[in-house]
VMD Tcl script that draws the C-alpha trace (Angstrom):
set ca {
  {-8.04 -16.89 -18.45}
  {-7.28 -13.84 -20.36}
  {-7.22 -11.82 -16.90}
  {-4.98 -14.07 -15.83}
  {-2.56 -14.21 -18.52}
  {-3.13 -10.04 -18.65}
  {-1.87 -9.63 -15.15}
  {0.98 -11.74 -15.04}
  {2.28 -10.18 -18.49}
  {1.31 -6.77 -15.92}
  {3.49 -8.27 -13.24}
  {6.69 -9.46 -14.93}
  {6.91 -5.79 -16.93}
  {6.45 -4.11 -13.48}
  {8.96 -5.69 -12.64}
  {10.66 -4.96 -15.14}
  {10.38 -1.13 -14.79}
  {11.73 -1.10 -11.60}
  {15.16 -2.69 -10.35}
  {15.96 -4.82 -7.64}
  {15.31 -4.09 -4.14}
  {18.26 -2.86 -1.77}
  {18.73 -3.45 1.73}
  {18.64 -0.36 3.39}
  {19.27 0.26 7.49}
  {20.17 3.37 9.00}
  {19.94 5.70 12.81}
  {19.12 8.82 13.79}
  {17.49 11.66 15.57}
  {15.39 13.65 16.08}
  {14.74 17.10 17.86}
  {11.53 18.58 20.23}
  {8.91 19.46 17.91}
  {9.45 23.03 16.18}
  {5.70 23.31 15.75}
  {3.15 21.64 18.24}
  {-0.21 22.29 18.52}
  {-2.55 20.36 20.65}
  {-6.29 20.45 21.14}
  {-8.20 18.47 23.50}
  {-10.67 16.13 22.59}
  {-12.76 16.54 25.79}
  {-14.58 12.53 26.00}
  {-12.40 11.71 28.63}
  {-8.73 12.91 30.69}
  {-5.86 12.80 28.65}
  {-7.50 12.24 24.94}
  {-6.43 15.17 21.95}
  {-5.18 15.49 19.02}
  {-1.70 16.95 18.08}
  {0.03 17.94 15.06}
  {3.53 18.58 14.84}
  {6.81 19.28 12.90}
  {10.16 18.53 13.96}
  {13.93 18.45 11.94}
  {15.83 14.71 12.04}
  {19.10 13.95 11.28}
  {21.36 10.60 10.73}
  {23.37 9.49 12.23}
  {24.27 6.43 10.70}
  {22.42 7.70 7.26}
  {20.70 5.73 4.53}
  {22.05 4.94 1.08}
  {20.21 5.35 -1.42}
  {21.71 5.04 -4.73}
  {24.65 6.26 -4.13}
  {23.58 9.06 -2.23}
  {23.58 9.74 1.85}
  {20.25 10.86 3.77}
  {21.38 13.76 5.70}
  {18.21 14.46 7.48}
  {15.10 16.70 6.53}
  {11.70 17.87 7.89}
  {8.58 15.21 9.42}
  {5.31 16.59 9.84}
  {2.72 14.28 11.25}
  {-0.27 14.09 13.16}
  {-0.23 12.14 16.34}
  {-4.39 10.66 18.65}
  {-3.17 10.37 22.30}
  {-5.35 8.59 25.36}
  {-3.59 7.64 28.44}
  {-0.82 4.73 27.05}
  {-0.54 5.02 24.14}
  {-0.18 7.33 20.58}
  {-1.21 6.17 17.03}
  {0.36 8.84 14.82}
  {0.55 9.38 10.88}
  {3.29 11.73 8.96}
  {5.40 12.28 6.59}
  {9.18 12.94 6.19}
  {11.02 15.16 3.09}
  {14.25 13.91 3.38}
  {17.49 16.25 2.02}
  {20.38 13.54 -0.04}
  {23.84 14.62 -0.46}
  {23.12 16.28 -3.39}
  {20.36 17.73 -2.49}
  {17.75 15.52 -4.31}
  {14.90 14.71 -1.68}
  {13.04 11.08 -0.53}
  {9.76 11.34 -0.19}
  {7.88 8.73 2.88}
  {4.35 7.46 4.51}
  {4.32 6.33 8.08}
  {2.22 5.15 10.53}
  {2.90 3.99 14.26}
  {2.10 3.84 17.91}
  {3.91 5.51 20.36}
  {3.91 4.15 24.10}
  {3.68 6.83 27.09}
  {3.62 6.91 30.31}
  {2.16 9.50 32.37}
  {2.08 11.59 29.08}
  {5.81 11.56 27.98}
  {6.50 9.01 25.08}
  {9.14 5.92 25.69}
  {8.94 3.76 23.02}
  {7.80 3.90 20.08}
  {7.36 1.58 16.52}
  {6.46 2.35 12.83}
  {5.95 1.85 9.83}
  {7.44 3.52 6.38}
  {6.96 3.33 2.34}
  {8.66 5.94 0.00}
  {6.22 7.31 -1.80}
  {8.59 9.22 -4.05}
  {12.08 11.17 -4.70}
  {13.23 14.48 -6.76}
  {15.68 14.37 -8.88}
  {18.17 11.26 -9.60}
  {15.24 9.95 -6.80}
  {12.25 10.49 -9.00}
  {9.70 7.59 -8.85}
  {11.46 5.90 -5.71}
  {9.65 3.10 -4.18}
  {10.13 0.70 -0.72}
  {9.37 0.26 2.65}
  {10.39 -0.71 5.78}
  {9.70 -0.29 10.27}
  {11.79 1.14 13.03}
  {11.78 1.29 16.67}
  {12.37 4.54 19.07}
  {13.31 5.62 22.51}
  {13.10 8.93 23.69}
  {16.37 10.57 25.48}
  {17.13 13.72 27.53}
  {15.14 17.22 26.48}
  {12.70 15.87 24.32}
  {14.82 14.35 21.14}
  {14.47 10.85 20.29}
  {16.69 7.92 18.68}
  {15.61 5.90 16.56}
  {16.88 2.91 14.26}
  {15.55 2.06 10.43}
  {15.62 -1.18 8.15}
  {14.10 -1.66 5.08}
  {14.16 -2.06 1.39}
  {14.38 0.40 -1.58}
  {13.79 -0.28 -5.90}
  {13.95 2.76 -8.71}
  {12.75 2.41 -12.07}
  {15.43 1.92 -14.58}
}
mol new
graphics top color blue
foreach p $ca { graphics top sphere $p radius 0.5 }
foreach p [lrange $ca 0 end-1] q [lrange $ca 1 end] { graphics top cylinder $p $q radius 0.2 }
display resetview
């Protein structure tokens, strides 16, 4: 019984320490990766691991605590097979006044003849700097590939900052 009240009390305390959740939506593009390393696994054709880093920019920025997201660097690893790629990574997003939002993400890309076609992923805010210290939240994105290896994406979600 005592642990139930302790858990309830901690829940209310956590709710008071964090502000209300605020909705987000945005869109952007990512260039073809600047850095890309691929290692074939060797157990079957078209099965490999990659690690890559790319630059992304917002065409419709997230607005977090009055700051507009500008863009940043994504670093991710992928496991590729014939028709899919499972990936996870981190994105460091620079905001309009120089603060950063830090994301962790995981998702799946559909491939056709080894080329990416579309992707879906979920993300979490795992921190930030300056005004965004203690940033938490989550959401999802979907993307497609356009000419020259550039991807275009749309994201939605919500965030909270400590009070």
